[in-house]
Steps between C-alpha positions, in 0.01 A plus 500: 500500500703635207574873526643732237710778654579830326758748633525843335560747783814665362765400247467122482220298344458171683253220431471162672270203550476361852307188597381455857614135508775481237676828575649730238433364153644773280633854517629765261657839563579794275729774633486858372856585606621563146198721431557729800881495513523790254307720745677387817174389662147379437285712266140415603337550158759283327460236769122486447534470124751219531270308736228527233735346244637221718227373735284299260797333325635399842160357598495292182857386576427378855182323391698319230786426740257343749305320225185681614219691336313805619204279588721316752557817708287525815589855604709802410711716731656828395702766678256775600756710686712662619671606178474722194133570427524452124702180530258358757204579274651294219521188715160567654327552166646182351415298810144626506451437126627143532284449807192595298605278209585198714225561758735474797550719811756781486689643796727802539807411709712731715846514345678495836294206622624320191858572605426411862361159409763420235734320746210266581528351152828330596619270777558558782197719552434684827210424729292794619562733672815663364655841440543606137748751362369624166771677301414584143559800276234718660443335839694427816269357764506279806177306541373265771323216320249290694356338186412577141336842508568544873767768482616765746745763382787533747708756314563646156719748319409862570657617174704304244464124508822299504457405134445864401813599689699236311372637167579862589849415626557315171437824313745682729761240408412520129377141486248384237134419563382298687720638774449267797671190360773721352583651842508153657732369227730801535505462879650153459821671382493757780726516805307466824573773753654764275179703536268476798145614429231557767234241587180711486259503795659212689539719810130589506224281641263332260529296184469765229769558237647806329753485219481856368775624731726210406448585134605859571807376688602301193457807278715710734768231495496492119530879483779502759703279265460727201153406381366219286735557208814507716450175692748225424374145469610389847346802674170436325510137614591600856211746517263234368626256763459750784148585385395136468652418840303787659169389347554135588608581855195724551260235372657233718482715814133580439417135427665391823295758688182380331567140605568613856190721504267228375670207670490320167772257392427505127612774260402510133646736240351572159509751215764591247764604755465160671718365218796697638756241610656718770158565656412131499830405660470767770143404587594133510778579747269715714216249513739216581638700794145574616401131477255595228440385141527694174281432197576643154331469162667316217706753306267488201211602727676804652425742218148563369351184346172339410553194720468694824174659378357166391599343835359783713185511289455125531493520880224761490298345219501168686354686798217625279623855458463676165425847369170635375466589133727782391870579489641597837850648532653666805830681427524551878375220721552439871599139566319504836162550331500158333240244601634200692488151354357246744615267633847641542799279555741290301236234438289746300771547236503319170806300387835658424582602146655238281765564239334568162 
């Protein structure tokens, strides 16, 4: 089965072709960073308009790259949510129109399921069951995964997600958009231990997260040193390092608890923040000490992309799932409400993605 995947949930337009036997045939990605940088964050209306301009050209590009035609496509998967309503509608409308034209099934995919399954496109891939840490711009979740679509939420952020906290701290430190990678890069020049920030909610039972208080602690530290305009370069770097260390330490502690709680020996991380090198190293150290294994997506699959949507959609389309006529988008969508794909298990997965 050849599946066209379309990702348009926020500020990146991603398109990919995934084949159930040959793997990833082609992918293309357009980032809107330059468009939104002037405003310091994503402007939903501008994001939607840019998706309108870029999606069809990217579809033509991946078809040409894979030496395929529209008539070769067996199904279409698009991001139906969560995300910005207008941006989701663009991808949904284009997917549905192409589905009519090509007479193929169309399926709306959960954005976070796309992230969750992204590490399964590379070797080594985990067998079910495993625990997944999903850390993207708007989500921080721990999920027990028994199979594709068999998800149980173990814990989530009660306020700001980790990625949102990174972006807001970036603004406190006067760093350009997008803030998360900028904070991580600045932290590399920071001195560990000069500032010691709290690890939120680690002394409470449960697996939920909260980063709002940590964000306030950073702001108070900035103000105590004269405010944003008075910080010297080293102090800014030291604050960034202390903040990143606090977030990473908190995530590691909660992941260790989740492995202990479930008795699972496999941990998977996914989402944009999973590209953070300090987080990967800390989780690798923790899982090694716990006699467990860590699975991460390839770096190019950490941020939003069409490949993860095509892959996730392929699993469900192969199982016979597809949407009824109409455009379905869900700006808010509970991961636990997804239908399971049977049979579950590593044997039910299609081959890993190849290099285009």
